[in-house]
C-alpha positions in Angstrom: 0.0 0.0 0.0 1.4 3.4 -1.0 1.3 5.8 1.8 2.2 8.9 -0.2 -0.1 11.8 0.5 -0.9 14.3 -2.2 -2.2 17.9 -1.8 -5.8 18.4 -2.9 -6.4 20.4 -6.0 -8.4 23.6 -5.9 -10.3 22.7 -9.1 -13.3 21.2 -7.4 -16.5 23.0 -8.6 -17.5 25.9 -6.5 -21.2 26.3 -6.0 -22.8 28.8 -3.7 -26.4 28.8 -2.5 -28.2 32.1 -2.1 -30.0 30.8 1.0 -26.9 30.1 3.1 -27.9 31.0 6.6 -31.2 30.3 8.2 -32.1 31.0 11.8 -33.6 28.1 13.6 -34.3 29.4 17.0 -31.0 30.7 18.3 -29.0 28.4 16.1 -28.0 29.5 12.6 -27.5 26.9 9.9 -26.1 27.0 6.5 -28.0 25.7 3.5 -25.7 24.9 0.7 -26.5 23.0 -2.4 -26.1 19.3 -2.3 -23.3 19.6 -4.9 -21.4 22.1 -2.8 -21.8 20.1 0.4 -20.7 16.9 -1.4 -17.6 18.6 -2.7 -16.7 19.8 0.8 -17.3 16.4 2.3 -15.2 14.7 -0.3 -12.4 17.1 0.4 -12.7 16.6 4.1 -12.7 12.8 3.7 -9.4 13.0 1.7 -8.0 15.3 4.5 -9.1 12.8 7.1 -7.3 10.0 5.1 -4.2 12.2 4.9 -4.2 12.8 8.7 -4.5 9.0 9.3 -1.6 8.6 6.9 0.5 11.0 9.0 -0.3 9.1 12.1 0.9 6.0 10.4 4.1 7.7 9.4 4.7 8.7 13.0 4.0 5.2 14.2 6.5 3.8 11.6 9.1 6.5 12.7 9.2 8.0 9.2 11.8 10.7 8.7 10.7 14.0 10.3 11.0 16.0 7.1 8.7 13.7 5.2 6.1 13.9 8.0 6.4 17.7 8.1 5.8 17.9 4.3 2.6 15.9 4.7 1.5 18.1 7.6 2.0 21.1 5.2 -0.1 19.3 2.6 -3.0 18.8 5.1 -2.8 22.4 6.2 -3.0 23.5 2.6 -6.0 21.3 2.0 -7.8 22.6 5.0 -7.1 26.1 3.9 -8.7 25.2 0.5 -11.8 24.1 2.3 -11.9 27.3 4.3 -11.5 29.4 1.2 -14.4 27.7 -0.5 -16.6 28.1 2.5 -15.6 31.8 2.9 -16.3 32.5 -0.8 -19.7 30.9 -0.6 -20.4 32.7 2.7 -19.5 36.1 1.3 -21.4 35.6 -2.0 -24.5 34.5 -0.3 -25.0 34.9 3.5 -23.0 38.2 3.8 -24.6 39.8 0.8 -28.1 38.7 1.9 -27.6 40.1 5.4 -26.3 43.4 4.1 -29.2 43.7 1.7 -31.5 43.1 4.8 -29.7 46.1 6.5 -27.6 44.0 8.9 -24.3 45.7 8.9 -23.1 43.7 11.9 -22.3 40.9 9.5 -19.2 42.8 8.4 -17.7 42.7 11.9 -18.5 39.0 12.1 -16.9 38.4 8.7 -13.7 40.3 9.7 -13.4 38.2 12.9 -13.8 35.1 10.9 -11.2 36.2 8.3 -8.7 37.0 11.1 -9.2 33.5 12.6 -8.6 32.0 9.2 -5.4 34.0 8.7 -3.8 32.9 12.0 
């Protein structure tokens, strides 16, 4: 079994849904298209496999530099998922809330972007 891990491509289709956030009581939920959600889940499944692969590398005492390179690949893949979600969020939820007169969404968005950039 080949344990090589590869970075995820950023070529997965990007689909945003205009009805992203819906309040259900005090809990907000996103409502993305099934295609967009399936794309995110597929990416996260690959990332999960990569993390398990890294764990196996540690267990086999693989050379540190090789493990670090795989950690970098996982971080890049997670950043890709974050970018897709952020783009969909900005194009749908944020725009929708601004159109409804909710300017607080901009502060929320800035806090989220700051967390992503750490």
